[in-house]
N, C-alpha and C positions, 0 to 999 in steps of 0.2 A: 666200489669194486663187484665184477661178475658174480651171477652163482659160484658156487665151488662145485667143481666136479668130484664126482666121487662113486663108486659103485659102477662104472660104466658109464654113465651119461649123465647129464646138469640135473644140479638141484632144483626144482619147483621155483619159479619166481615168487611168485605168490609165499609160499612156506619163508625163503629166505626174507620176504618183508618183514614178515611178523617177527620172524627170528631175530631180525636188525634192531627191528623196534624194542624188544623185550630184552635184547642183550646190550642194546644201545651202541652199535656198530654203526656207527653214522659217515661210512664211505659207503660202506654196502648199502644202506638206507638210500642214501641219494644213489645210486648206480639204480636200483628198482623203482625210483620216480621217475629218473632222467631217463634209464637204456629198456628196462623190463615190463613196460608196457601196461602199468599198472599206475590208477590213481587213489586219489586220498578215498574214493567211497568203494576200493578193494573191501574184501570183507572176508575173514578168517573161517575156520571151520564151525564156528560158533554164531557166525552172524555181527562180530562186530568188524569195525574198523580201525586203520593205523590211529586216529587220532582219538579214538574211544579208547584202545587198547593202550597208549600211551597217558592219556589220562587218569585213566582207573587205576594203573601200575604205578605213577605218580613216575614216568620215565620223564624229567624234564629237559633233557637234551635232545632227544627224540621227538619230543611233543613241541618245541623249539624249531627245530628242522622240519617238521610236518606244519608246524604254521605259516614259516617262512615261502613254501610251498603255494600254501594255500593263499595268501597273497598275492606268490606271482601268477602261478598257473590255477587257482581253484576259484573256489567262490566261495561267499560266505558262510551258503546252506551244506558246505561242508564241515563246519564246525558246530554245527544244529543236527547233525545228523545222528537220529534217534537207533537205539536197538529194536529189536522184538516187542521188549515192553515200554518203550515210547522215553527212555532214559536216553538223556544226552551227556556229553561228555563231561559236562559241567556238573551232572548229575553226580557222575559217578566217582569224579574227585571228589565232591561235597561227602560222598556216600565213604568214602576211602581215608577223607579227613588232609587231604591233598593241599593245605595250605599255598606251594608254590604252582603247581599247577591251575588252581581256582584264580590267584591272581593273572598265570598270563591267558588265559581263557577269557575273563574280564578283558584287562588289555585290548586282546584281539575282538573284543565285542559280541562276545557270549552272552545270549538273552537269561539275563538274570531270573526272568518272572516266567520259564517255558515251562510247561506243565507236562509230566508223563501219561500214562494211558489210567492211572491210577488219581490223578487230578493232584500228583505233588510236585513239588518243586526243588530246587538243589538245596533251598534253606532248608526244607521241609528234611531230607537229607541228611543234613547237617544236623539238627536238633535231636532226629530219630539215632543218630550214632552219637549223641552229646559232643558235638565238635563244636564247643563253647566261642571260638574265636571266630570259627566261618561263622556261625549263625551271628557274631557280634559283624562281621565283613559285610553276610549280605540286610543285614539290617540297617546300616551304611556304611558302603565302602569307601567313601570320602574321609569319614571318621577314624575309620580302620586302618586306613592306608597311613594317616597322620603317625598313629599310635605306631603303627608298623617303621615309620621312616624315625621316630622316635626310637624305637627300639635297634635300627642299624646305628644310630649315630650313637648308643647309649646302651651298652647289650645288657648291663647290669639292672637297667631303669625299670624294665617293665616283664613280665614271665612269658616273652613269646618265645617259643621253641625256633632255633633257628636251626636247619638242616645243613644248608649251605649258602653263604653270604652273598655267591659271587652272581646265582639269578635273581635275587631280589634285589640285590642293590642294582643290577641291571636296569630292573624294573622300576625301582626306585628312582633311579635318573632318567630314564624316560615319561616319564609323567610330569 
C-alpha cells in the first residue's frame, strides 16, 4: 500500500520503508520496494539497510520478504552489505542471538566467515554475547541443523528455544 497521507502531504517513502520493516507491515514494504523507488541498499538515518535492520531486530517476516526480493531483483551483495563498522546482517543477528534470522541468512548463502573492521566474524559476536546455540551452529552448521530438526520433531528432547515453529519448520522442509 502506498505511503499514508497526513499533515497535508505524503509520508517520505524511505521513512515508510523502514517503518514497514520495524512494524512488519508487509503490504507497505512490498509497495515501497515495487513502486516507492527504493532498493535493498537504501539506508536509514543511521546508515543501516533494510536487511540489516530486519536481521538485527529479529523481524522474520520482513526479512523473508526482503530476501525474496533480493533473489528476484537484487544481488547476493545485498546480503553482505556492511554497516559503517563493517558488520553484516549475519553479524547483527548473531550479536542479538536471533537463531531464526541466522538460519534464514545462512540458507540465503550469507558468508559465515566474513569479518568486520575489527576482524570479528558472526561467530565471534555470538561468543561475546554467550549465545551458545549460535556458536554451536557456526562451529558445525550441519550438525546443529540435525539437532534443530530433532528439536522440531521432539520439542521436549532438547533445550532449544522455539520462539515460533512456522519459520523454522519452513527452513527445515526447504533443506
